N, C-alpha and C positions, 0 to 999 in steps of 0.2 A: 446737468449734474444732479439735481434733486431727484430726477427720475431714476438714475442709477443707484443712488443711495437708498431710495425707497424699495427698489427691486432687491438690492442686497439685504436690506433689513428683513424683508419677507422671506428670503432664502434662509437667512440665519434663524429666524423664528421657526421656520419649518424644520430645520435641522435640529434645533433645540427640542422641539416637540417629539421628533423621532428618537432622539437620544434619551429623553425622559421616559418614553414608552419602553424602550429597550432596557433601560435600567430597572424598571418595574418588572419586566419579564425575567431578567436575571435574578432579581431578588426573590421572586416566586420559585424559580428553579433552584436557587441556593437553599431555600427552606425545604423543598422537596428532597434534595440530596441529603441535607442534614437529618431529616426524619428517617430516611432510608439507612443512613449510617448508624443512627441510634438503634434502629431495629436490628441491624446486623450485629452491632456490639452486644446487644442483649442476647441474641441467639448464640453468639460466641461464648458469652459468659455461662449460659445455661449448659451448653454442650461441654464446656471445660469442667464445670462442676459435676456433670454426669460421668465424665471420663475419670475424674479424680475419685469419685465415690466408687466406681466400678473397680478401679485399680486398688483402692484401699480394701475393698471387700475381697478381692482375689488374694490379697496379702494377709488377710485375717485381721486387719486393723479396723478400729472403729473410726469412721469418717468424722472429721471435725468440721464444725460449722464456722465459717468466717463471716463476720458481719462487717459491712462497709460503712 
């Protein structure tokens, strides 16, 4: 009985270590995706502002600056 318990304990420790490593990988991947989304959001904002300025210029209006 003790041998089976020790074997199972080692299996569980191994599974725990694998799970912890996988969680670390996912955390790194999440950070990478988050950074990518921030860059995309920034690019969207810049392009929207350029489009708004171009549209205002073609209508003869003075573009307004909106501060966040």
